[in-house]
N, C-alpha and C positions, 0 to 999 in steps of 0.2 A: 604600261606606258602613259596612260591617261585615264581619268575618271570623269564621269558626268555628274554634275550637281544641278538637277533641274535642267534648264536649257543651256547651262554653261558647262563647257569642257575645260579641264585643267590638266596640264602635264603633271606627272607624279612629282617632278622636281619643284614645280611652282607650288603645288599643294603642300608639300613638306615645308617649304619656306613660309607659307602663310600660317601653317600650324605652329611652327617654331616661333614666329613673331607673336602669335596669339598666346602661346605658352609663356613667353618672356613678359608680355604685358600682364598676364594673370599673376605671375610670381611677383613682378614689380609692384602691382597694385596691393597684393596681400602684405608684402614686406614694407611697402610705403606706409600703410596704416599702422603697422607694428612700430616702425621707427618714427612715425609722424613726419615724414618728408615725402614730397611728390616725386614719384619715380617713373610713372607711366609715360609722361611727356619725354623724358630723357631716353627711354627705350625706343619710343617712336622716332626720335631724332637720330638715334644710332642706325635704325633700319633705313631711314631716308638717305643718310650719308653713305651707307653700304651700297644701296642701289645706285646712287649717283656715281660712286667710285667705280662700281662694276661697269656701268654704262660708259663712263669716260675712258676706262681702260680698254674696253672693247673697241670704241671708236678710234682711239689712237692706234690700236693694233691693225685695224682694217680701214684706215682713213682713205686709202686710195679708192675704195669702193663707194665712198660718200662724197668725193670731190665734185661730182656732177649732180649731186642731190643733197645739198647741205641741210635742207629741211628734214631729210631722212635721219639725221643725227638725233633729233628729238622724237622720232617716231619709234617708240619702244615696242610697237606691235610685232616687230621682227624678232623679239626675244634675244637681242644681242647684248649679252652681259658677260663680263669676265669674272669668274668666281674668285680668282686669286686677288685681283684688284679690290673686289668687294670686301673680302676678308681683311685685307691690309687696311683699307679705309675704316672699317668698323673697329678694328683694334686700336688704331691711332686715335680715333674720335672718342672711343670709350675711355682710353687713358687720359685724354684731355678733360673729359667731363669729371672723371674721378679726382683729377688734380684740382680742378676749379671748384667742385662742389663736395667738400669733405663729408658733409652730413649724409650724402647719398652713396658714399663709397661701398658700404657693405651690401645694402639692398640692390643697388644698381649692378654691382659685380655679380651677385647671385643670380639676378634676373637675366643678365646678358649671357652668363655662363650656361644657365639652364637651357635657354633657347639655342645657343651654339652647339651644345652637346647633343641635344635632341636632333637638330638638323644634320650634324656630322655623322652621328650614329646611324640614323635611319637611311640617309643618303648613301652612306658607305655600305650598309647591308644590302640595299637594293642594287647597288652597282655590282656587288659580288654575285648576287643572284642572276643578274643580267648576263654576266660573263659566262655563266654556265649554260645559257640558252641563246647563243649568238648565231647559230646555224640558220641558213635561209629556210623558211618554211616550205613544206612540200605542198604548194598551192598551184592550181591551174587557173590561168587567165584566158579570156575569150576575146578574140579580135572583133572589130566591128562587122566583119564578114562571117563571123561564127566559128572561125578556126580556133582550136584549143591548144594551148602550149603551157608547159610548166615553167614557173618563174625561173627556176635554176637553169633552164636551157636557153634563156634569152641572150645571155652574154657570158658564156663560160670563160673563166680565166681573165675576166676584165672587171674593174671596179664598176659598181652598179648603184644608181640613185633611183629609188622607187618613190613616186609621188602619189599619194592617195588623195583623190579630189572628187568634186562634183560640180555640176554647172550652177547649182543654186547657192553655192558657198562663196560669199563675197571675198574673203581672203584668198581663196583658191584662184579666183579670177584675177585678183591684183598681182599675184606672184607668177602667173603664167608667162608673161613676157620675159621675166628674169630666167625662168627655166628654158624657155624656147631659145633665148640667146645663148644660154650655157651649152646647149647641144652643139653649137658651132664653135664655141671657144674651147671646149674640152672634148676633142674627138676621141681621146683615149678612155673616156668614161661613157658608159651606156646609161641613158636616161629612159626610165619606163614610167608611163603615166597610167595608173590603175584607177579608172573611173568606178565609183561606188554606186551600184544598184540602178544605173540609168539605162535607158534604151538607146540603141544605135542612132535612131533618128534625132533624139534630143542632143546627143553628143555632136553629131554632124552639123546640126543647126547652130550649135554654140560655136564650133570651130569656124564656120563660115561667117557668122556674125562678127566674131572678134578677130578674124583674119589670122588665125593661128595655124602653124604647121608643126605638128608634134610627131616626133618619131616614137616608135614602140608604144602606140596607144592601144590599150586593152581595157576590157570590162571585167571588174571583179563583181559579177552580177549577184552573188550571194554574200558579198562582204566577207568572204572566207579569209582573205589576206589580213583585213583589219582585225578580225577576231584572233587570228593566229599570232599577231604581234601585239595584241592588247591595246589597240587604238580605239578610243571612243569619241574622237573629235577629228574634224577636218579643217584645214589640210594637215596631213602627216607625211613627213618625208623621211625615208629610211636610207642610210648610207652603208653599203656593203663593200668590203674590200675584194680584191681579186680572188681570194680564197672562199668567198661566199659567207663571210662572217659579218654580222651586224656590228659596226664600229660606233655609229652614232645615229641619233634620231632627233627630229625636230617637229614639235607640234605647233602649228600656227603658221602665219605668213612668213615666207622667206624673203629676205632682201638680198642684194648682191653680196653684202658682207657676211650674213649668216650662212648663205650658200657656200661662200668661199671657205668659211671655217669648217664646214662639214666635209668639203672636198679635200681639204688639206689632210684630213685624218685617214682618207682611203686611198690617196695617190701615193705612188712610190716616192722615196726620199730624193730621187734625182729628177723629179718632174716639177 
């Protein structure tokens, strides 16, 4: 689900995107020297346009969640990007560049295609692997009073959102009001807060200081859940459907819009 590179944690999806971009830049640089035309700059422009298109597409799709926070539109820390819009934007802009810059056509097309095929192939393979391991892990959580309960017993037959967090994690703190609010807006969905490796006194002080009232608050005192789902960074949010299958996951801060996207995938079609 995520990997740690020194002090930085990246989701697998973001890491693959960075590698694909680097690969396209490398191929573009090599072919640019061969054909004696600058290509790396065009590759970088395509990447930027793809990211802008993906962000614009996501904001349009979930604009209702940004109406009261317009600055949130440019806050990409929530990871709100629409892959389809990004791909369409990249294809259109690549076609435009190849039409305007004839000398770059062959090296630019090769570089862009190399990056795209690597990203599509690896992302597709990882998706297939994840589909084979969607069941809810057999992990026990501990309440602040010391009671132990298995994750699968918390909300049987009900969609479940599990948030892995810690009091020392700034993005965890920023997203807490969003999740607290969601508990009341979506009573048909159970929200579980699995604190990672902290003591009850620390958690209680944090809740009191920030005036938070969280339902289903538990401790993952040995980070067993994080290891079971392959999460190496916080916050991580897991979205399970009513059958206990992992449908989506999000590493990093949630906004109302990115939370709404995850909830859409686990709620019934009539909700």
